[in-house]
Backbone bond lengths (Angstrom), bond angles and torsions (degrees), N, CA, C in turn:
res aa  C-N    CA-C-N  psi(-1)  N-CA   C-N-CA  omega(-1)  CA-C   N-CA-C  phi
1 M - - - 1.521 - - 1.478 109.08 -
2 P 1.393 116.77 149.02 1.478 115.88 177.67 1.572 112.68 -71.59
3 R 1.250 113.35 156.37 1.480 119.50 172.49 1.558 109.44 -66.91
4 R 1.374 114.30 157.04 1.405 122.11 176.28 1.522 111.20 -46.04
5 R 1.275 116.98 124.97 1.437 120.60 -176.47 1.574 109.82 -128.80
6 C 1.276 113.14 165.51 1.527 116.56 171.81 1.488 107.25 -80.87
7 P 1.317 115.94 158.11 1.498 121.12 -178.77 1.572 108.71 -61.72
8 R 1.341 115.56 155.62 1.467 121.60 -163.46 1.548 109.34 -61.02
9 P 1.355 112.46 150.18 1.487 119.51 174.31 1.450 114.63 -67.44
10 C 1.298 117.66 168.88 1.442 125.97 -177.12 1.537 112.99 -134.91
11 P 1.269 121.66 147.26 1.422 121.42 -175.87 1.526 114.10 -55.22
12 A 1.319 119.47 -36.87 1.466 121.85 -175.31 1.506 114.26 -84.06
13 S 1.441 115.81 5.17 1.440 117.25 -179.56 1.538 111.43 -74.05
14 R 1.363 117.72 -8.72 1.509 115.72 176.77 1.526 107.85 -78.92
15 G 1.285 112.16 142.23 1.507 117.28 172.46 1.467 113.70 80.40
16 I 1.384 120.56 11.74 1.467 120.01 179.80 1.469 108.31 -69.91
17 S 1.289 116.83 137.96 1.477 121.17 174.63 1.499 115.90 -77.63
18 A 1.239 118.53 173.58 1.503 121.31 -179.92 1.472 110.14 -86.63
19 N 1.295 122.73 -110.89 1.482 120.99 -170.86 1.607 106.55 -92.05
20 T 1.280 115.08 146.31 1.439 124.06 177.38 1.509 108.10 -143.72
21 F 1.271 113.84 -177.05 1.492 119.19 -177.90 1.486 105.56 -135.72
22 C 1.440 112.76 144.73 1.504 122.25 176.47 1.402 109.16 -133.56
23 Y 1.312 121.75 164.18 1.379 126.95 168.60 1.507 111.03 -81.58
24 N 1.354 119.97 126.15 1.468 117.78 175.63 1.505 108.54 -87.54
25 S 1.408 116.89 -171.82 1.460 121.83 -165.43 1.525 110.01 -65.01
26 D 1.338 118.69 -27.35 1.494 118.01 -178.59 1.541 109.17 -92.96
27 M 1.394 116.47 11.37 1.454 123.61 178.24 1.585 114.40 63.70
28 T 1.270 113.90 24.87 1.495 116.14 169.90 1.568 109.99 -102.38
29 L 1.268 114.98 146.31 1.516 116.62 -171.29 1.431 110.36 -69.36
30 S 1.367 116.22 130.58 1.474 126.19 -174.46 1.498 109.69 -129.04
31 P 1.341 119.89 128.46 1.513 115.54 -179.81 1.450 108.76 -74.04
32 T 1.323 116.00 151.26 1.394 124.15 174.17 1.528 110.18 -128.77
33 L 1.268 118.75 158.44 1.459 123.34 -177.45 1.501 108.77 -119.05
34 L 1.353 113.52 119.94 1.471 122.51 -178.71 1.504 110.22 -95.91
35 Q 1.296 114.78 -35.37 1.514 116.10 -172.43 1.593 106.38 -165.65
36 T 1.344 115.13 144.35 1.454 123.26 175.99 1.597 108.63 -107.66
37 D 1.241 113.20 155.49 1.536 120.89 171.12 1.480 106.65 -146.79
38 L 1.333 115.06 83.37 1.492 122.21 -173.70 1.525 113.09 -83.28
39 G 1.287 114.33 -17.08 1.485 115.59 -179.50 1.495 115.71 68.58
40 I 1.321 116.00 28.19 1.446 121.11 175.14 1.480 112.46 -126.25
41 G 1.302 116.65 144.96 1.547 121.18 177.02 1.530 111.95 54.54
42 T 1.305 112.46 -152.29 1.448 121.09 176.77 1.576 110.39 -111.21
43 V 1.264 113.53 124.98 1.492 118.13 -176.46 1.528 110.73 -95.28
44 H 1.407 113.08 134.47 1.462 117.00 172.84 1.551 104.76 -126.95
45 R 1.281 113.92 126.37 1.531 120.46 -174.71 1.532 106.28 -103.43
46 G 1.334 113.44 127.97 1.404 121.61 171.45 1.494 109.29 -102.43
47 K 1.354 113.98 -164.18 1.455 118.55 -177.17 1.591 108.62 -67.58
48 V 1.303 116.94 -36.01 1.480 119.09 -177.26 1.487 111.34 -121.12
49 R 1.359 119.73 -34.68 1.457 121.05 -168.87 1.513 112.45 -106.86
50 D 1.327 118.36 145.57 1.392 125.85 170.00 1.536 106.93 -103.24
51 C 1.360 115.15 120.26 1.496 120.19 -173.70 1.515 110.36 -114.24
52 Y 1.336 115.43 126.04 1.472 122.69 -175.41 1.545 107.70 -108.17
53 D 1.292 114.91 115.01 1.512 117.65 173.70 1.444 109.01 -84.47
54 I 1.361 114.21 109.63 1.531 118.89 -172.02 1.556 106.15 -118.95
55 G 1.291 120.12 49.58 1.394 121.36 177.24 1.472 113.22 94.84
56 E 1.385 114.40 -120.58 1.414 120.81 -179.29 1.603 111.81 -78.71
57 R 1.268 114.34 -6.40 1.434 118.99 -176.76 1.497 107.76 -127.14
58 M 1.409 114.02 169.41 1.388 119.59 174.96 1.627 109.08 -134.67
59 L 1.253 117.17 134.56 1.468 123.02 174.75 1.430 108.80 -99.00
60 I 1.392 116.85 123.02 1.425 120.84 178.70 1.519 109.09 -116.87
61 V 1.261 114.66 126.03 1.576 122.65 -177.22 1.501 107.56 -115.68
62 S 1.287 115.06 114.43 1.479 121.97 176.30 1.555 111.50 -80.35
63 T 1.278 117.54 107.33 1.461 118.96 176.14 1.503 113.48 -76.58
64 D 1.333 114.39 -173.31 1.522 116.88 174.39 1.500 109.55 -102.60
65 R 1.291 117.79 17.29 1.541 119.06 174.11 1.532 110.10 -64.82
66 I 1.290 116.12 152.11 1.443 124.34 177.00 1.492 110.60 -134.95
67 S 1.248 119.60 136.77 1.412 123.60 -175.78 1.505 111.15 -116.36
68 A 1.296 118.25 156.68 1.465 123.38 170.85 1.495 111.17 -161.55
69 F 1.271 114.01 140.24 1.550 119.07 -177.55 1.568 111.52 53.45
70 D 1.334 114.52 37.82 1.484 120.04 177.66 1.480 115.31 67.90
71 W 1.385 116.48 23.06 1.447 119.19 178.59 1.580 103.84 -126.20
72 I 1.271 119.16 144.31 1.457 125.26 167.85 1.571 103.96 -83.32
73 L 1.314 113.02 122.93 1.495 120.42 -178.61 1.549 104.57 -74.39
74 P 1.315 116.05 152.25 1.454 121.25 -179.65 1.574 116.26 -78.18
75 T 1.295 114.24 -9.03 1.488 120.37 -174.82 1.498 105.07 -112.83
76 P 1.387 116.83 125.01 1.507 119.33 175.57 1.434 111.51 -81.84
77 I 1.395 118.59 165.61 1.437 125.73 173.32 1.511 111.06 -111.78
78 P 1.287 112.96 110.99 1.556 117.52 -175.18 1.498 111.25 -49.69
79 D 1.298 117.75 135.24 1.450 122.91 175.66 1.509 118.52 75.87
80 K 1.306 116.09 -5.23 1.483 122.84 -175.20 1.504 111.87 -58.60
81 G 1.389 116.12 -44.33 1.508 120.87 179.80 1.475 109.61 -62.54
82 R 1.289 118.25 -42.48 1.473 124.03 -175.12 1.574 107.92 -70.48
83 V 1.295 118.38 -36.98 1.457 117.57 174.05 1.540 110.84 -63.10
84 L 1.294 118.20 -50.12 1.480 122.15 -177.12 1.476 111.35 -56.15
85 T 1.407 117.06 -41.87 1.478 122.27 -177.66 1.583 109.13 -71.98
86 A 1.316 115.82 -41.33 1.439 116.63 179.76 1.538 115.71 -69.43
87 I 1.325 115.98 -34.99 1.466 119.36 177.56 1.493 108.22 -70.09
88 S 1.294 121.41 -42.98 1.447 125.28 -177.55 1.591 106.02 -62.62
89 A 1.334 118.40 -51.09 1.389 119.16 179.08 1.560 114.42 -56.67
90 F 1.340 113.65 -36.63 1.489 116.98 178.22 1.569 111.63 -63.34
91 W 1.354 114.50 -48.24 1.429 121.39 -179.65 1.503 111.63 -63.85
92 F 1.311 119.15 -45.48 1.499 119.73 178.22 1.523 110.80 -58.01
93 D 1.312 119.41 -36.95 1.485 119.13 179.06 1.595 107.35 -75.38
94 W 1.296 116.85 -44.51 1.497 118.73 -172.90 1.457 110.55 -66.20
95 L 1.212 120.04 -43.42 1.547 124.92 -171.67 1.496 107.05 -66.60
96 G 1.275 119.32 -33.79 1.502 119.38 -178.14 1.536 116.86 66.03
97 V 1.373 116.26 22.77 1.409 117.02 175.92 1.585 107.99 -102.72
98 E 1.368 115.24 167.43 1.388 118.83 178.04 1.497 114.06 -65.69
99 H 1.303 121.23 132.25 1.432 124.39 -174.97 1.499 109.44 -148.43
100 H 1.352 112.23 177.38 1.493 120.65 -172.45 1.483 114.50 -87.54
101 L 1.365 117.38 -19.12 1.537 117.90 -170.87 1.551 110.91 -67.74
102 I 1.287 112.00 130.75 1.448 118.83 174.02 1.537 111.21 -99.89
103 T 1.320 117.22 -51.03 1.462 121.54 177.57 1.506 109.81 -160.29
104 T 1.343 117.63 154.42 1.436 124.36 167.90 1.547 110.35 -108.89
105 D 1.269 116.31 1.11 1.523 120.72 179.28 1.574 108.07 -81.78
106 V 1.312 114.10 105.56 1.474 118.04 -177.98 1.543 111.47 -60.64
107 A 1.289 116.90 -32.94 1.518 117.19 -179.49 1.551 107.86 -69.06
108 A 1.265 122.79 -18.90 1.459 120.21 -178.56 1.525 112.88 -98.97
109 M 1.313 114.66 4.95 1.560 117.35 -179.63 1.483 117.49 -86.38
110 G 1.332 115.14 -2.57 1.492 116.77 174.27 1.543 114.41 67.79
111 L 1.335 117.97 27.09 1.378 123.00 178.51 1.523 113.59 -71.13
112 P 1.346 116.76 151.58 1.414 120.52 -179.52 1.536 111.71 -53.94
113 A 1.343 117.45 144.44 1.436 120.84 -177.18 1.504 113.46 -66.79
114 A 1.321 118.55 -17.34 1.454 121.30 -178.83 1.615 114.07 -77.46
115 I 1.389 111.28 -11.33 1.488 118.66 179.91 1.539 111.99 -85.80
116 D 1.240 115.17 123.58 1.457 122.37 -179.87 1.591 106.08 -68.97
117 P 1.270 122.19 113.60 1.477 120.57 -178.41 1.459 115.13 -75.84
118 A 1.360 117.45 -20.00 1.514 117.67 -172.01 1.520 114.48 -55.84
119 P 1.307 121.00 -41.45 1.485 119.67 -175.80 1.556 108.73 -73.97
120 L 1.240 120.24 -16.90 1.431 126.07 -179.61 1.489 116.60 -88.97
121 V 1.333 115.45 -20.63 1.545 118.72 -177.57 1.553 110.28 -63.88
122 G 1.326 113.45 128.31 1.483 120.25 171.19 1.539 109.47 89.73
123 R 1.298 118.24 -6.99 1.501 118.22 -175.32 1.563 109.87 -129.08
124 S 1.301 117.94 11.44 1.521 118.73 -171.88 1.473 111.02 -122.94
125 M 1.331 117.97 146.05 1.456 125.98 176.67 1.481 108.77 -130.09
126 L 1.312 119.97 128.95 1.459 124.21 169.78 1.584 104.01 -94.70
127 V 1.289 118.08 126.67 1.429 118.59 -173.35 1.587 113.05 -133.58
128 R 1.218 112.81 161.03 1.451 120.00 175.42 1.614 108.39 -79.20
129 K 1.305 117.63 144.93 1.415 122.80 174.42 1.560 110.55 -77.43
130 A 1.315 112.70 149.89 1.472 115.82 178.99 1.606 105.68 -153.61
131 N 1.333 114.85 156.64 1.429 121.04 171.98 1.521 108.12 -79.10
132 V 1.308 118.23 108.89 1.462 121.13 -173.12 1.497 109.98 -71.61
133 V 1.350 115.93 134.42 1.449 118.90 170.65 1.481 112.08 -71.20
134 P 1.360 119.74 129.09 1.447 123.07 -167.33 1.567 108.35 -78.61
135 F 1.288 122.89 36.82 1.448 122.21 174.54 1.546 108.53 -140.79
136 E 1.269 115.22 138.56 1.599 124.90 169.54 1.512 104.22 -73.55
137 C 1.288 116.39 126.20 1.455 120.48 176.72 1.586 106.15 -98.14
138 V 1.298 114.65 95.94 1.487 120.92 -173.54 1.493 108.49 -98.11
139 V 1.250 119.82 131.68 1.545 125.17 170.95 1.471 109.80 -119.81
140 R 1.316 114.77 130.17 1.498 120.49 -176.15 1.493 106.62 -120.25
141 G 1.320 115.13 133.65 1.592 121.46 177.37 1.502 110.29 -115.66
142 W 1.342 117.24 -19.75 1.429 118.12 -174.41 1.583 107.21 -134.86
143 L 1.321 117.08 160.90 1.496 119.33 -173.18 1.520 107.08 -91.85
144 A 1.281 115.75 117.53 1.456 122.55 177.91 1.541 109.50 -167.73
145 G 1.319 113.59 172.48 1.491 120.51 174.65 1.494 113.16 62.72
146 S 1.308 113.14 -139.77 1.461 119.38 -178.94 1.544 112.37 -64.88
147 G 1.390 114.76 -31.08 1.461 119.71 174.40 1.488 113.25 -60.41
148 L 1.324 118.85 -41.99 1.437 122.18 177.65 1.491 111.76 -64.06
149 K 1.263 118.33 -43.01 1.452 122.76 175.24 1.488 114.67 -54.53
150 E 1.342 113.95 -50.89 1.474 118.92 178.54 1.462 110.54 -64.46
151 Y 1.267 120.74 -40.33 1.468 124.18 -179.33 1.516 109.62 -59.59
152 R 1.300 116.89 -42.93 1.429 119.49 -177.57 1.587 110.72 -63.88
153 E 1.335 112.73 -33.38 1.433 118.13 -174.74 1.495 111.93 -85.66
154 A 1.384 116.99 -35.40 1.494 117.95 -172.38 1.537 113.68 -134.76
155 G 1.293 117.85 0.67 1.492 119.22 -175.51 1.535 112.83 68.10
156 T 1.344 116.59 19.87 1.439 120.40 177.52 1.533 112.10 -128.95
157 V 1.340 119.69 163.58 1.390 125.26 170.13 1.555 106.86 -128.23
158 C 1.335 115.88 115.31 1.475 121.27 -174.97 1.502 107.60 50.43
159 G 1.290 119.83 42.79 1.435 122.23 171.44 1.486 115.15 85.76
160 L 1.405 115.03 -5.93 1.451 117.94 -176.70 1.578 108.11 -95.75
161 T 1.319 119.70 128.39 1.450 121.87 -173.97 1.564 108.73 -76.78
162 L 1.316 112.58 134.59 1.492 118.39 179.38 1.625 105.86 -115.06
163 P 1.303 114.33 162.23 1.520 117.62 175.38 1.456 112.34 -59.51
164 P 1.316 117.49 146.93 1.386 122.27 174.64 1.542 114.63 -66.95
165 G 1.329 118.73 159.05 1.439 122.49 175.76 1.511 116.09 77.21
166 M 1.267 120.91 12.41 1.452 122.26 172.75 1.419 113.56 -69.60
167 R 1.313 118.11 142.84 1.498 120.45 -177.54 1.561 107.33 -106.03
168 P 1.416 112.50 161.88 1.529 113.87 172.53 1.467 114.51 -50.54
169 G 1.267 117.31 134.66 1.471 121.72 176.88 1.481 115.62 77.76
170 D 1.369 117.34 10.94 1.510 119.89 179.22 1.589 108.08 -77.90
171 R 1.272 111.31 156.29 1.517 119.87 175.85 1.510 108.09 -76.01
172 L 1.299 120.84 137.03 1.371 120.47 175.46 1.596 111.17 -80.53
173 P 1.292 115.60 155.11 1.507 118.99 -176.16 1.523 110.95 -50.63
174 E 1.343 117.80 -39.00 1.485 124.53 174.12 1.538 107.24 -156.69
175 P 1.333 115.37 156.14 1.450 118.49 -176.17 1.551 109.20 -62.55
176 I 1.265 118.71 145.80 1.481 122.92 -178.75 1.559 109.10 -125.10
177 F 1.295 112.54 145.62 1.539 121.60 -178.08 1.514 107.73 -99.78
178 T 1.271 117.15 118.29 1.441 128.36 -172.92 1.534 111.08 -123.67
179 P 1.242 122.81 79.65 1.512 121.39 -177.10 1.494 112.95 -65.78
180 A 1.352 111.80 161.19 1.468 118.44 179.26 1.526 107.62 -142.03
181 T 1.302 118.97 149.52 1.482 121.77 175.03 1.489 105.58 -77.70
182 K 1.363 114.36 151.16 1.534 123.92 175.63 1.476 109.90 -86.14
183 A 1.296 116.73 112.20 1.421 119.47 -177.37 1.565 107.87 -90.79
184 T 1.350 116.77 143.93 1.430 117.86 178.97 1.551 111.00 -74.57
185 T 1.336 115.49 -31.84 1.538 121.49 175.01 1.510 105.09 -138.03
186 G 1.359 114.11 157.70 1.412 115.90 177.79 1.525 115.78 74.79
187 H 1.355 113.61 -162.01 1.455 118.42 -179.38 1.499 115.31 -77.80
188 D 1.356 116.62 150.42 1.438 118.31 165.25 1.557 110.54 -69.86
189 E 1.325 117.40 160.83 1.451 116.45 -176.42 1.596 105.49 -120.42
190 N 1.327 113.40 130.50 1.447 120.24 178.19 1.551 107.57 -65.76
191 V 1.288 119.53 136.06 1.414 123.90 176.38 1.599 110.82 -131.02
192 P 1.340 119.08 153.88 1.398 121.82 174.03 1.543 110.76 -61.41
193 F 1.361 114.58 150.33 1.480 114.82 178.35 1.541 111.62 -61.95
194 A 1.389 116.09 -26.25 1.428 121.04 -178.05 1.524 108.01 -65.62
195 A 1.327 119.69 -34.23 1.459 117.95 176.33 1.536 112.23 -68.18
196 M 1.329 116.11 -37.32 1.525 119.40 174.86 1.571 108.38 -63.49
197 A 1.254 117.24 -44.38 1.543 120.59 -178.73 1.454 109.91 -62.00
198 E 1.336 116.04 -38.12 1.473 116.76 -177.53 1.501 113.63 -69.69
199 A 1.354 114.08 -29.54 1.400 120.18 178.92 1.504 113.16 -81.79
200 L 1.296 117.25 -39.55 1.497 120.04 -174.56 1.501 113.71 -102.82
201 G 1.278 118.58 -16.61 1.494 117.26 -173.29 1.498 113.86 73.65
202 P 1.326 116.29 -145.24 1.509 118.21 -179.92 1.516 116.63 -58.89
203 L 1.315 116.29 -25.42 1.442 122.68 176.41 1.566 111.13 -51.40
204 A 1.299 117.29 -36.10 1.510 121.85 -176.21 1.493 108.51 -61.01
205 D 1.373 117.75 -44.89 1.474 121.19 -178.89 1.493 111.85 -65.01
206 T 1.386 117.78 -34.14 1.398 119.58 179.22 1.517 111.71 -71.04
207 L 1.333 115.22 -41.38 1.504 116.76 177.22 1.544 113.05 -65.75
208 R 1.333 116.02 -38.55 1.457 116.41 177.90 1.496 109.76 -64.54
209 S 1.290 120.58 -40.60 1.506 122.86 179.80 1.536 109.70 -63.36
210 R 1.282 116.84 -48.54 1.411 121.16 -176.78 1.532 111.37 -67.08
211 S 1.338 117.94 -40.10 1.438 119.92 177.16 1.487 113.10 -64.78
212 L 1.246 119.94 -43.84 1.459 125.89 175.05 1.535 111.53 -57.62
213 E 1.315 114.96 -41.55 1.500 120.24 -179.05 1.515 107.51 -64.71
214 I 1.326 115.91 -48.68 1.453 117.84 -175.27 1.541 112.45 -63.93
215 Y 1.325 115.77 -40.36 1.382 119.50 175.92 1.502 112.76 -58.98
216 S 1.363 117.86 -49.37 1.449 121.81 -178.30 1.523 111.90 -59.50
217 R 1.406 114.47 -43.64 1.409 114.52 -176.50 1.565 111.77 -67.82
218 A 1.378 112.60 -42.57 1.497 118.61 179.04 1.467 111.35 -64.36
219 A 1.303 121.17 -36.84 1.396 126.28 -177.03 1.561 109.07 -66.38
220 A 1.291 116.01 -43.12 1.492 122.62 177.47 1.465 109.24 -62.91
221 Y 1.336 115.48 -41.85 1.551 118.25 -177.80 1.537 107.45 -64.26
222 A 1.324 115.95 -48.23 1.454 119.66 -173.50 1.598 110.59 -66.80
223 A 1.275 116.54 -33.89 1.480 120.92 176.16 1.479 111.77 -60.59
224 E 1.259 116.38 -35.00 1.550 119.68 178.80 1.491 109.05 -67.65
225 R 1.323 118.98 -19.20 1.458 124.04 -176.64 1.534 113.96 -109.73
226 G 1.331 114.41 13.82 1.447 121.46 171.74 1.548 112.56 83.44
227 I 1.323 118.37 21.38 1.438 121.91 -178.98 1.571 108.62 -126.71
228 V 1.417 109.50 140.14 1.444 114.67 174.16 1.569 108.22 -98.26
229 L 1.260 118.44 129.24 1.437 125.22 170.30 1.547 107.90 -85.94
230 A 1.276 119.19 97.46 1.509 119.35 -171.69 1.517 109.81 -77.27
231 D 1.290 118.64 -43.70 1.414 125.27 176.28 1.501 111.29 -162.06
232 T 1.307 116.63 166.35 1.420 122.91 -179.23 1.544 110.40 -155.11
233 K 1.374 111.18 159.55 1.461 118.44 178.71 1.548 106.04 -123.65
234 L 1.303 115.29 127.91 1.452 121.57 -178.66 1.566 107.42 -115.85
235 E 1.326 115.52 149.53 1.435 118.19 170.22 1.529 109.39 -124.98
236 W 1.316 114.90 144.92 1.423 124.14 -177.01 1.499 109.72 -125.00
237 G 1.326 112.94 156.61 1.467 120.85 177.24 1.508 112.75 -144.99
238 Q 1.313 117.80 164.54 1.474 118.25 176.41 1.599 103.84 -122.23
239 T 1.357 109.60 141.49 1.455 117.14 176.48 1.529 107.22 -81.00
240 D 1.336 114.50 171.94 1.479 117.32 177.68 1.514 115.35 -62.71
241 D 1.273 116.60 -19.91 1.526 121.04 174.95 1.462 111.90 -93.71
242 G 1.340 120.08 7.73 1.443 120.23 170.63 1.592 114.23 94.23
243 Q 1.282 114.03 0.51 1.427 119.06 -178.99 1.556 111.74 -71.30
244 I 1.313 120.23 132.14 1.475 121.41 178.65 1.595 106.96 -93.38
245 I 1.275 111.55 126.56 1.490 122.37 -177.40 1.481 115.67 -128.78
246 L 1.309 116.00 150.00 1.508 117.66 175.68 1.519 107.66 -82.10
247 V 1.347 116.72 134.24 1.482 119.77 -175.22 1.600 106.72 -127.46
248 D 1.343 110.55 179.95 1.483 117.26 -179.55 1.513 115.92 65.36
249 E 1.262 117.01 -150.66 1.498 117.67 175.52 1.600 105.30 -95.53
250 V 1.360 114.50 162.57 1.411 114.53 -175.08 1.569 107.73 -140.76
251 L 1.370 116.53 126.77 1.421 123.05 171.95 1.503 113.20 55.02
252 T 1.378 115.99 47.03 1.462 122.83 -179.87 1.585 106.53 -106.87
253 P 1.283 116.69 168.89 1.416 121.76 172.52 1.475 114.77 -61.65
254 D 1.340 121.08 -17.17 1.451 121.06 178.51 1.542 108.71 -94.08
255 S 1.303 118.97 -15.42 1.464 116.25 178.41 1.500 112.72 -115.79
256 S 1.367 117.27 8.10 1.466 120.52 -171.62 1.561 106.76 -143.86
257 R 1.297 116.75 161.95 1.471 123.03 166.24 1.562 106.97 -105.79
258 F 1.311 115.61 118.71 1.465 120.81 172.97 1.472 108.61 -114.52
259 W 1.336 116.07 133.27 1.494 122.62 -176.63 1.522 108.54 -122.73
260 P 1.374 118.43 149.57 1.425 119.94 168.28 1.492 108.48 -63.65
261 A 1.300 121.50 133.86 1.475 123.98 -174.96 1.539 110.07 -65.18
262 E 1.318 118.53 -33.35 1.477 118.94 -175.58 1.514 109.35 -72.26
263 E 1.304 124.20 -13.54 1.497 127.19 175.03 1.421 114.98 -92.59
264 A 1.310 121.79 -9.55 1.449 125.54 -169.82 1.523 110.75 -85.49
265 G 1.299 114.93 148.64 1.516 119.79 178.51 1.500 113.99 72.55
266 L 1.279 121.09 23.02 1.510 118.91 -175.43 1.551 109.77 -108.74
267 G 1.320 118.56 12.20 1.419 124.67 -179.07 1.425 116.99 88.10
268 A 1.313 122.75 12.39 1.403 127.54 176.79 1.516 109.75 -144.85
269 V 1.329 117.65 153.65 1.502 119.93 -178.06 1.571 103.64 -76.65
270 P 1.332 114.85 123.10 1.483 119.57 -179.44 1.520 112.39 -64.25
271 S 1.364 114.08 170.05 1.471 118.37 169.58 1.422 109.41 -71.50
272 S 1.339 120.18 157.13 1.461 121.71 -168.44 1.580 106.87 -120.56
273 F 1.296 111.54 157.01 1.478 119.35 173.24 1.593 109.42 -90.71
274 D 1.214 115.22 51.18 1.458 119.78 -174.04 1.546 112.65 -154.43
275 K 1.378 116.94 -163.01 1.455 117.09 -177.03 1.470 117.14 -83.86
276 Q 1.366 116.45 8.05 1.539 116.20 172.78 1.458 112.07 -55.47
277 F 1.294 117.03 -32.58 1.448 120.73 178.18 1.569 110.90 -58.08
278 V 1.382 113.73 -39.63 1.400 117.45 178.11 1.550 115.12 -70.31
279 R 1.362 113.41 -39.02 1.446 120.66 175.86 1.510 110.51 -62.19
280 D 1.297 117.68 -39.13 1.523 118.99 178.79 1.457 110.54 -64.33
281 W 1.431 118.83 -41.94 1.399 121.90 179.93 1.521 110.05 -62.54
282 L 1.295 117.91 -42.43 1.473 122.62 -179.48 1.522 112.25 -61.29
283 E 1.462 114.15 -38.06 1.384 116.03 -176.65 1.537 111.39 -66.55
284 Q 1.378 115.24 -20.67 1.471 120.11 -175.78 1.554 110.10 -85.86
285 T 1.281 116.99 -10.09 1.449 122.18 179.10 1.570 110.88 -87.03
286 D 1.220 117.21 179.28 1.518 120.77 173.74 1.485 114.78 -96.75
287 W 1.312 117.06 13.47 1.487 121.11 178.16 1.569 108.66 -62.45
288 D 1.372 111.93 137.96 1.492 116.29 -171.44 1.555 111.91 -94.88
289 K 1.326 115.64 -3.63 1.534 121.67 178.97 1.492 111.61 70.82
290 A 1.347 117.08 5.18 1.441 121.65 177.35 1.557 114.17 -115.59
291 S 1.384 113.69 -10.67 1.465 119.24 175.76 1.556 108.10 -118.21
292 P 1.267 116.73 169.54 1.456 119.05 177.13 1.453 115.73 -47.91
293 P 1.326 124.96 130.56 1.408 126.32 -176.70 1.575 114.84 -71.95
294 P 1.339 118.13 153.41 1.414 121.12 -178.62 1.470 114.91 -71.70
295 P 1.312 121.95 157.59 1.458 122.65 173.67 1.562 111.46 -63.48
296 L 1.284 115.41 155.00 1.481 118.91 177.15 1.551 110.88 -87.73
297 P 1.264 120.39 135.72 1.403 121.67 176.90 1.552 112.12 -67.29
298 D 1.361 119.84 156.18 1.442 119.84 -178.92 1.515 115.59 -54.02
299 P 1.359 117.63 -43.44 1.493 117.26 -178.96 1.583 112.55 -66.10
300 I 1.294 116.32 -27.46 1.482 114.62 176.04 1.517 110.55 -75.41
301 V 1.230 116.89 -35.85 1.506 121.63 179.07 1.512 105.58 -67.12
302 A 1.268 119.56 -47.06 1.520 120.96 -178.23 1.472 112.57 -60.25
303 E 1.406 118.41 -43.01 1.436 125.60 -179.47 1.476 112.62 -67.57
304 T 1.391 116.83 -36.67 1.381 121.28 177.85 1.543 113.08 -66.44
305 R 1.345 110.65 -45.52 1.490 118.81 176.98 1.581 108.32 -56.38
306 R 1.305 114.68 -46.24 1.449 117.97 -178.99 1.472 111.92 -57.22
307 K 1.313 119.96 -41.80 1.458 125.17 -176.88 1.500 108.57 -66.62
308 Y 1.259 120.57 -45.58 1.521 123.42 179.33 1.561 108.84 -64.39
309 L 1.338 121.08 -44.98 1.450 122.84 176.00 1.561 110.69 -65.41
310 G 1.337 120.15 -34.60 1.424 122.52 -179.46 1.604 106.66 -63.79
311 A 1.341 117.29 -46.30 1.446 120.31 -176.55 1.576 106.81 -60.41
312 F 1.370 116.01 -44.27 1.448 116.69 -176.27 1.538 110.58 -63.06
313 R 1.304 118.05 -42.68 1.446 122.70 -174.90 1.559 109.01 -65.65
314 L 1.310 112.05 -47.45 1.511 118.53 -179.29 1.575 114.31 -58.18
315 L 1.398 111.02 -44.44 1.492 117.41 -172.00 1.489 110.03 -80.39
316 T 1.294 119.70 -36.54 1.514 120.42 -174.48 1.511 110.83 -105.79
317 G 1.229 125.65 -17.01 1.448 126.64 -173.10 1.473 114.53 71.68
318 N 1.381 116.89 15.55 1.378 119.01 -175.22 1.571 109.67 -119.73
319 T 1.239 117.82 172.93 1.509 125.56 170.36 1.493 106.55 -121.56
320 L 1.434 111.57 155.04 1.488 114.56 179.88 1.452 109.73 -69.35
321 A 1.288 119.40 143.74 1.471 124.12 176.69 1.473 108.18 -65.46
């Protein structure tokens, strides 16, 4: 299996600038982080995170980049990286399962004194390395996204037959496990569980069971706070001593669909606490998805930021410091 790596690169990652400024939702100037250059270890840049391989550990910095349709957009979302880091840290602690997070306290990371810690505070995780399982562990509890498209065409989701007559945004009879291969570029590809089992052996059953359990526990918790966890993508790894641990981000608006509970089950896919709002706006433009994407207008940036912050507040009961 491959060693722990940063999420896949994206075509628009070239030429990204460092620090910039954007207007936040109350139209005050707020700094955003597009890219870091810490000068330590080996850096791998994903769509959102800058990952530094520093020996036995990895430093993951969540920037404010946002991607859509396999492009990194030119306009960052203020506080997005801080939200993703804070939500992941919350879930790693709440779930109580073995995971890769060591600390989010930049002062405790032992970074060289020459590195300015200020841009890293609130958006950085020092983590254990692991051999990443080469499958995304996706759990779906509601009908949306690519699952809805397949259901309309064939009455199935990832090859699993569902009852007839289901509407967009309906709850599934029970959560289903739908793994996907991890693509280096472009979209992940849904695969039958049998393909995962053939590749991983008994480990596939373990990951399916653990992923379904995490989804069920998190969905119940979110429901108590007025949020529907429609689906989520989990990533797992194995340490050198064979321990299975949860890695990457967990149950964030970038890896999950969160819906307002009052909008769910009404025959339409609800609005989301995530970047679907940005995708919808892009679909209304004349962008061809083959050339560099257009910048986001201030109102779209502000509303996207509001959605991410709203998910954080509802899930954790806290506000960003």
